[in-house]
N, C-alpha and C positions, 0 to 999 in steps of 0.2 A: 269849674266849667266856664262860668262867666268870664273869668280872667283869661282863659284860653281864647275865647271868641274876641275879646277885646285886643288881644295881642295880633290875632289873625287879621282883624280889621285894620289895625295900624299898620301891619306889613303891606296889605294890599294898597292902602291910601298911599304910603311911601313910594311903591313901585309906579303908581299912577302919576303922582306928582313929578318924580324924578324923570320918567320917560317922556312926560309932557313937556317938561323944561328943556329936554335935549332935542325936542322935534325940530327938524331943519330940512332944507331941500338942497343939499350940497352936491348938485349934479356935476358930473365931468363932460367935456364937450364930446360930441359923436366921435367915434373911432375913425382913422384914416382908411381909405379903400385898401383891401388887400393887394398885394402884388400879383401881377398876372402870372400865367404859367410860363411864359418865356423867361421872365425876370427871375422867378424862383430857380428855374433850371440852370441859369447861369451862376447862382450863388450856392447851388447845392454842395459844392466841393468845400465850401468855407463855412459850413455847420460844424458843430462839434461831433457830429455823428460819423461813423465810419461810412465812406462812400458805398462800399459794398453792401451796406445794410439798407440803403435808401431805395424805396420802391415807388412805382407809379400807381396812383390810386385808380381803381375802376370808375365807371361812369356813376352819376348820383344815385340811381336806383340799386346800386349794388353795395352801397355804404351808407352808414348812419353815424351821426356824431353824437356822443353820449355823456360827455363830461369834460373835466379839467384834470390835469396833473402838474406836480412841481417837482424839480430835482431836489433830491435829498442827498446825493453824493456825486462827486465829480466822475466816479466810475460807471456812470450810466444807471443809476438807481433813482426811482421816482415813487412818490406816493400817489396812489390812484384809489378812488372809492371802489369798493367791491361791486356796487350796483352799476357802476360805469362799464364793468367789464361783463358782469352776468355770465351767461353761457356762451359768450363769444369764443369762437375758436381761432379767430384771426384779428386780434386787437391791434390798434396802431396808434402812434403819435402823429397827428398832422403837422408837417413842418412848412406848409405853404404851397400855393399852387396845386398841383396834383401830386405833390410829393409826400411821403410818409415814412415813418420807421416803425416796423413791428416790433412787438414786445412780448416777452414771457413773464410771468408773475410768479411770486412766492409769497406765502402767508407769514405774519408775525404772530407767534402764539399769544393768546389772550386779547387779540385786536382783530376780530373777525370781520369787522365792517370796512377794512381797508386792505390793500395789498401793496407789495413792492413790484413795481414794473421795472424790468430789466432790459436796457437797450445797449447797444454798442456806442457808448459816448453819450454825454449829457452836458447841458449848461452848468454854470457854476452854481452850487447849491446856496440857498439863502441861509443866513445866520439864524439861530434859534433864540427865543426870548427866555430869560430867567424866569420861571413861574412865579418868583416873589414879586416881580414888577407888574404882574397882572392884576390891575385894580379896576373896580366899577367906574365908569366914566370915561376910561380910556378910549381912544379911537382905534379902529382897524380898518383895513382896505382889503378887498377881495378881488383880485384880478383873475381874469379867466375868459370863458366862452360861453356866456349865459345864452340859452335858446339857440345854440350853435353859431352865434355871432361873436365878434370881439367885443368885450365890455368888462365893466368892473362895478363894485358897490362899496359904500363905506357905512360903518355903523358904530354906535357908542355902547360900551359893555354895561349891560344890566347886572349880570351876575351868573352863577353856575346854577344849572338845574339838570334834569334827567329827562331824556326823551324815550318813548317806548318805540322799539322797532317792531312794526307790524308783521314782517315777512319771517316765516318760520326759519330757525336756525340763527337769526340775527338778535343778538342779546341787547338789552337796554343799555344805553350808554350815557355817562355823564357828559355834560356839554356846557358850552358858554352861550348864553343868549344876548343878542345884540339888538339894539334899537336901530332899525334902518334909518340912515340919514342922507342917502343920496345913491345915485347910480348913473350909468352913462345915458346922456340925452338921446331921445329917439328910440330908445330900446323897446321893442315891441313884443317882448315876452317876459315871463318871470326869471328868476335868477337860478333856477334849480340845476341848470346844467353848469353852474359853478361848482357843483359837487366834486370834491377831490382836490380842489385848488387851494392855495394857501390863504390864510387870513394873516395879514402882516401889520405890525405896528408902525409908528411914525419914523422909526429908525430902520425899517425893512426887516425887522426880526419876525419870524413866523411865530404866531401866537396859537394857531389851530388850523384845523382842516376843515373847508367850508362842507356843510352838509345839505342844508336846504333853506328856503326862504318861506315864511308863511305871511303872504302879501296882506290879507285882512287884518292881521294883528301887527303888521309893521315889524316883523321879527326876522332876523337871520340867526342860524344855529351853526356853531362849529364845534369840532372836537377840542377837547382841553389840551393845553401844552404838553402835559405829561404824556399823551398819546403820541404827539410828534416826536418827543425825546425818546420814546420807546422804539420808534421806527429809525430814528437816527442812530441809536445804539446798536441796531441789528445791521448797519452798514460798515463800511471801512472809514467813514469820516470820524474825525475827532470833534467833541463838543465845540460849538463856535458860537459865541455871543458878541461878536464885533458888530458895530453899527455900520450901516451902509447909507444908501441915498435917504436924504430926509423926505418924508412924504407929508403933504398937507391936504386939506380939503380942496385946494385950488389947483394942485399939480397931480393928483393922483392918477389922472387919465394918462398923462404923459409917462409917469413912472411905470404904470402897468404896461403901456406899449413897449417900453424898453425891456421889461421883464420877458415878454412874449417874443420881442425881436432877438434876444440873447438866448432864446431856448432854455430858460430858467422855469418858465411856465408854458405849458403845451396843451394842445386840445386832443382829447381822447375819442377815438372812433373805432368801428367795427366794420370788417369787410363781410358782406353777407354772402355765404356760399351756397 
Protein backbone atom coordinates (compact mmCIF):
# COMPACT_ATOMS: atom_id res chain seq x y z
CA UNK A 1 0.00 0.00 0.00
CA UNK A 2 2.84 2.40 0.86
CA UNK A 3 4.43 1.69 -2.53
CA UNK A 4 1.13 2.50 -4.28
CA UNK A 5 0.98 5.90 -2.56
CA UNK A 6 4.60 6.62 -3.48
CA UNK A 7 3.91 5.84 -7.15
CA UNK A 8 0.78 8.02 -7.08
CA UNK A 9 2.67 10.92 -5.53
CA UNK A 10 5.45 10.58 -8.11
CA UNK A 11 2.94 10.67 -10.97
CA UNK A 12 1.23 13.81 -9.65
CA UNK A 13 4.61 15.50 -9.12
CA UNK A 14 5.67 14.70 -12.69
CA UNK A 15 2.45 16.18 -14.11
CA UNK A 16 2.87 19.38 -12.08
CA UNK A 17 6.52 19.77 -13.10
CA UNK A 18 5.93 19.05 -16.80
CA UNK A 19 2.86 21.27 -17.22
CA UNK A 20 4.55 24.03 -15.26
CA UNK A 21 7.57 23.79 -17.57
CA UNK A 22 5.26 24.15 -20.61
CA UNK A 23 3.52 27.25 -19.26
CA UNK A 24 3.55 29.99 -21.87
CA UNK A 25 1.47 32.82 -23.34
CA UNK A 26 1.59 32.30 -27.11
CA UNK A 27 -1.38 34.45 -28.06
CA UNK A 28 -2.46 35.11 -31.63
CA UNK A 29 -3.37 38.63 -32.88
CA UNK A 30 -7.00 39.76 -32.74
CA UNK A 31 -9.10 38.40 -35.59
CA UNK A 32 -9.82 40.66 -38.58
CA UNK A 33 -13.28 42.26 -38.72
CA UNK A 34 -15.95 40.07 -40.36
CA UNK A 35 -17.07 40.94 -43.91
CA UNK A 36 -20.21 42.97 -44.26
CA UNK A 37 -23.52 41.66 -45.54
CA UNK A 38 -23.05 43.25 -48.96
CA UNK A 39 -19.57 41.79 -49.42
CA UNK A 40 -20.70 38.30 -48.44
CA UNK A 41 -23.63 38.48 -50.84
CA UNK A 42 -21.20 39.18 -53.68
CA UNK A 43 -19.13 36.11 -52.84
CA UNK A 44 -21.97 33.69 -52.03
CA UNK A 45 -21.76 32.05 -55.46
CA UNK A 46 -18.03 31.34 -54.95
CA UNK A 47 -18.42 29.18 -51.85
CA UNK A 48 -18.20 25.36 -52.14
CA UNK A 49 -21.89 25.15 -51.23
CA UNK A 50 -24.72 24.74 -53.73
CA UNK A 51 -26.15 28.21 -54.33
CA UNK A 52 -29.67 26.83 -53.96
CA UNK A 53 -28.86 25.69 -50.41
CA UNK A 54 -27.76 29.11 -49.12
CA UNK A 55 -30.32 30.95 -46.99
CA UNK A 56 -30.62 34.39 -45.40
CA UNK A 57 -30.47 34.27 -41.62
CA UNK A 58 -33.18 35.93 -39.51
CA UNK A 59 -32.48 38.79 -37.11
CA UNK A 60 -30.29 38.21 -34.06
CA UNK A 61 -33.03 37.37 -31.56
CA UNK A 62 -34.21 34.54 -33.81
CA UNK A 63 -30.90 32.71 -33.96
CA UNK A 64 -28.11 31.59 -31.63
CA UNK A 65 -24.54 30.47 -32.27
CA UNK A 66 -23.68 27.20 -30.58
CA UNK A 67 -20.31 25.82 -31.67
CA UNK A 68 -17.82 24.94 -34.41
CA UNK A 69 -17.70 22.31 -37.17
CA UNK A 70 -15.05 21.09 -39.60
CA UNK A 71 -15.20 19.38 -42.96
CA UNK A 72 -14.51 15.64 -42.88
CA UNK A 73 -15.18 14.92 -46.57
CA UNK A 74 -15.49 16.96 -49.76
CA UNK A 75 -19.00 15.56 -50.27
CA UNK A 76 -20.48 17.91 -47.71
CA UNK A 77 -19.92 16.00 -44.47
CA UNK A 78 -18.80 17.75 -41.29
CA UNK A 79 -18.13 16.76 -37.70
CA UNK A 80 -20.25 18.63 -35.15
CA UNK A 81 -20.64 18.14 -31.42
CA UNK A 82 -24.02 16.73 -30.45
CA UNK A 83 -24.34 19.43 -27.79
CA UNK A 84 -24.01 22.11 -30.49
CA UNK A 85 -27.12 20.75 -32.19
CA UNK A 86 -29.11 19.63 -29.16
CA UNK A 87 -32.84 19.65 -29.89
CA UNK A 88 -32.49 22.28 -32.62
CA UNK A 89 -34.81 21.63 -35.57
CA UNK A 90 -33.16 24.19 -37.86
CA UNK A 91 -29.35 23.96 -37.44
CA UNK A 92 -27.06 25.76 -39.87
CA UNK A 93 -23.47 26.58 -40.74
CA UNK A 94 -22.83 30.32 -40.78
CA UNK A 95 -20.91 31.27 -43.95
CA UNK A 96 -20.62 34.99 -43.24
CA UNK A 97 -22.67 38.13 -43.36
CA UNK A 98 -26.29 37.05 -42.89
CA UNK A 99 -25.87 33.89 -45.00
CA UNK A 100 -25.98 30.27 -43.88
CA UNK A 101 -26.31 26.69 -45.07
CA UNK A 102 -28.82 24.41 -43.28
CA UNK A 103 -27.73 20.86 -42.49
CA UNK A 104 -29.14 17.50 -41.53
CA UNK A 105 -27.35 15.07 -39.24
CA UNK A 106 -26.65 11.39 -38.88
CA UNK A 107 -25.05 9.46 -36.06
CA UNK A 108 -21.99 7.21 -36.06
CA UNK A 109 -22.59 4.11 -33.91
CA UNK A 110 -20.50 4.01 -30.76
CA UNK A 111 -19.74 7.75 -30.79
CA UNK A 112 -22.82 9.41 -29.38
CA UNK A 113 -21.18 12.69 -28.41
CA UNK A 114 -20.72 13.80 -32.04
CA UNK A 115 -22.67 13.83 -35.29
CA UNK A 116 -22.06 14.04 -39.02
CA UNK A 117 -23.61 17.23 -40.43
CA UNK A 118 -24.58 16.97 -44.10
CA UNK A 119 -24.62 19.97 -46.45
CA UNK A 120 -24.67 20.43 -50.21
CA UNK A 121 -20.93 20.99 -50.58
CA UNK A 122 -18.06 21.60 -48.14
CA UNK A 123 -14.55 22.91 -48.01
CA UNK A 124 -11.62 20.55 -48.57
CA UNK A 125 -11.27 18.19 -45.58
CA UNK A 126 -8.20 18.38 -43.40
CA UNK A 127 -5.82 15.38 -43.32
CA UNK A 128 -5.78 13.08 -40.30
CA UNK A 129 -2.92 12.34 -37.95
CA UNK A 130 -1.45 8.87 -37.57
CA UNK A 131 -2.28 8.01 -33.91
CA UNK A 132 1.29 6.69 -33.52
CA UNK A 133 2.51 10.29 -33.87
CA UNK A 134 0.46 11.59 -30.93
CA UNK A 135 2.94 12.08 -28.09
CA UNK A 136 3.02 14.08 -24.84
CA UNK A 137 4.52 17.53 -25.32
CA UNK A 138 3.31 17.95 -28.91
CA UNK A 139 1.46 21.15 -29.77
CA UNK A 140 -2.05 21.48 -31.18
CA UNK A 141 -4.10 24.42 -32.43
CA UNK A 142 -7.87 24.80 -32.05
CA UNK A 143 -9.48 27.15 -34.61
CA UNK A 144 -13.14 28.04 -34.46
CA UNK A 145 -15.65 30.43 -32.95
CA UNK A 146 -15.18 30.70 -29.17
CA UNK A 147 -17.95 32.69 -27.52
CA UNK A 148 -19.55 33.22 -30.92
CA UNK A 149 -16.48 35.16 -32.08
CA UNK A 150 -13.72 34.31 -34.54
CA UNK A 151 -10.80 32.92 -32.54
CA UNK A 152 -8.45 30.06 -31.74
CA UNK A 153 -6.32 28.52 -29.00
CA UNK A 154 -3.18 26.42 -28.66
CA UNK A 155 -2.03 23.84 -26.14
CA UNK A 156 0.62 21.24 -25.33
CA UNK A 157 -0.41 17.61 -24.89
CA UNK A 158 -0.29 16.23 -21.35
CA UNK A 159 -1.72 12.80 -22.14
CA UNK A 160 -4.86 10.67 -22.25
CA UNK A 161 -7.57 10.61 -19.62
CA UNK A 162 -11.33 10.07 -19.35
CA UNK A 163 -14.03 12.69 -18.81
CA UNK A 164 -17.39 11.90 -17.29
CA UNK A 165 -20.33 13.17 -19.29
CA UNK A 166 -22.90 14.57 -16.88
CA UNK A 167 -25.91 14.55 -19.23
CA UNK A 168 -28.08 11.46 -19.36
CA UNK A 169 -27.38 9.29 -22.38
CA UNK A 170 -23.87 10.68 -22.91
CA UNK A 171 -21.25 8.00 -22.21
CA UNK A 172 -17.93 8.72 -20.55
CA UNK A 173 -15.27 9.40 -23.12
CA UNK A 174 -11.51 8.83 -23.53
CA UNK A 175 -9.92 12.21 -24.30
CA UNK A 176 -6.65 14.07 -24.73
CA UNK A 177 -5.81 16.68 -22.09
CA UNK A 178 -3.86 19.76 -23.23
CA UNK A 179 -2.10 22.43 -21.18
CA UNK A 180 -3.45 25.69 -22.58
CA UNK A 181 -0.62 27.77 -24.05
CA UNK A 182 -2.37 30.69 -25.74
CA UNK A 183 -5.45 32.06 -27.46
CA UNK A 184 -6.64 34.97 -29.58
CA UNK A 185 -5.82 38.28 -27.94
CA UNK A 186 -8.70 40.35 -26.58
CA UNK A 187 -11.02 37.31 -26.54
CA UNK A 188 -13.63 38.17 -23.93
CA UNK A 189 -15.10 34.72 -23.35
CA UNK A 190 -14.06 31.17 -22.60
CA UNK A 191 -13.25 28.69 -25.35
CA UNK A 192 -16.25 26.44 -24.99
CA UNK A 193 -17.89 27.32 -28.32
CA UNK A 194 -14.83 25.80 -29.95
CA UNK A 195 -16.73 22.57 -29.20
CA UNK A 196 -16.89 20.38 -32.30
CA UNK A 197 -13.98 22.14 -33.99
CA UNK A 198 -10.70 20.48 -34.95
CA UNK A 199 -7.52 20.25 -32.92
CA UNK A 200 -4.69 20.19 -35.48
CA UNK A 201 -0.96 19.59 -35.19
CA UNK A 202 1.86 21.66 -36.70
CA UNK A 203 1.37 19.97 -40.10
CA UNK A 204 -2.40 20.64 -40.16
CA UNK A 205 -3.33 17.03 -39.30
CA UNK A 206 -6.50 16.63 -37.25
CA UNK A 207 -5.53 15.21 -33.84
CA UNK A 208 -8.94 15.40 -32.17
CA UNK A 209 -12.26 17.18 -31.79
CA UNK A 210 -12.36 20.07 -29.33
CA UNK A 211 -14.66 19.38 -26.39
CA UNK A 212 -14.23 22.03 -23.71
CA UNK A 213 -11.93 24.26 -21.69
CA UNK A 214 -11.46 24.28 -17.93
CA UNK A 215 -10.05 27.81 -17.49
CA UNK A 216 -9.16 27.54 -13.80
CA UNK A 217 -7.08 24.43 -14.46
CA UNK A 218 -5.60 25.76 -17.71
CA UNK A 219 -6.79 22.69 -19.60
CA UNK A 220 -8.38 22.06 -22.98
CA UNK A 221 -9.90 18.64 -23.73
CA UNK A 222 -10.30 17.02 -27.13
CA UNK A 223 -11.53 13.68 -28.45
CA UNK A 224 -8.86 11.10 -29.24
CA UNK A 225 -7.65 10.60 -32.84
CA UNK A 226 -9.35 7.20 -33.03
CA UNK A 227 -12.72 8.98 -32.73
CA UNK A 228 -11.88 11.23 -35.69
CA UNK A 229 -10.77 8.19 -37.68
CA UNK A 230 -14.09 6.44 -36.97
CA UNK A 231 -16.00 9.41 -38.37
CA UNK A 232 -13.75 9.63 -41.42
CA UNK A 233 -14.28 5.92 -42.05
CA UNK A 234 -18.05 6.50 -42.10
CA UNK A 235 -17.73 8.93 -45.04
CA UNK A 236 -16.70 8.59 -48.67
CA UNK A 237 -13.16 9.85 -48.04
CA UNK A 238 -10.04 7.69 -48.12
CA UNK A 239 -7.54 7.91 -45.23
CA UNK A 240 -5.40 11.00 -45.79
CA UNK A 241 -2.25 11.63 -43.78
CA UNK A 242 -0.63 14.21 -46.07
CA UNK A 243 0.87 17.29 -44.42
CA UNK A 244 -0.43 20.74 -45.31
CA UNK A 245 0.34 24.24 -44.00
CA UNK A 246 3.02 24.36 -41.31
CA UNK A 247 1.60 25.94 -38.16
CA UNK A 248 3.61 27.56 -35.39
CA UNK A 249 2.80 29.51 -32.24
CA UNK A 250 3.52 32.66 -34.26
CA UNK A 251 1.27 32.07 -37.28
CA UNK A 252 -1.61 29.96 -35.98
CA UNK A 253 -3.99 32.90 -36.07
CA UNK A 254 -3.31 33.46 -39.77
CA UNK A 255 -3.66 29.74 -40.60
CA UNK A 256 -6.89 29.58 -38.60
CA UNK A 257 -8.29 32.54 -40.54
CA UNK A 258 -7.46 30.71 -43.78
CA UNK A 259 -9.27 27.55 -42.64
CA UNK A 260 -12.38 29.57 -41.84
CA UNK A 261 -12.17 31.55 -45.08
CA UNK A 262 -11.89 28.33 -47.13
CA UNK A 263 -14.95 26.83 -45.39
CA UNK A 264 -12.97 24.00 -43.87
CA UNK A 265 -13.94 25.22 -40.41
CA UNK A 266 -17.37 26.81 -39.89
CA UNK A 267 -19.62 28.20 -37.18
CA UNK A 268 -22.63 26.20 -36.02
CA UNK A 269 -25.90 27.90 -35.16
CA UNK A 270 -29.61 27.33 -34.66
CA UNK A 271 -32.63 29.21 -36.00
CA UNK A 272 -35.11 29.58 -33.17
CA UNK A 273 -38.57 28.77 -34.49
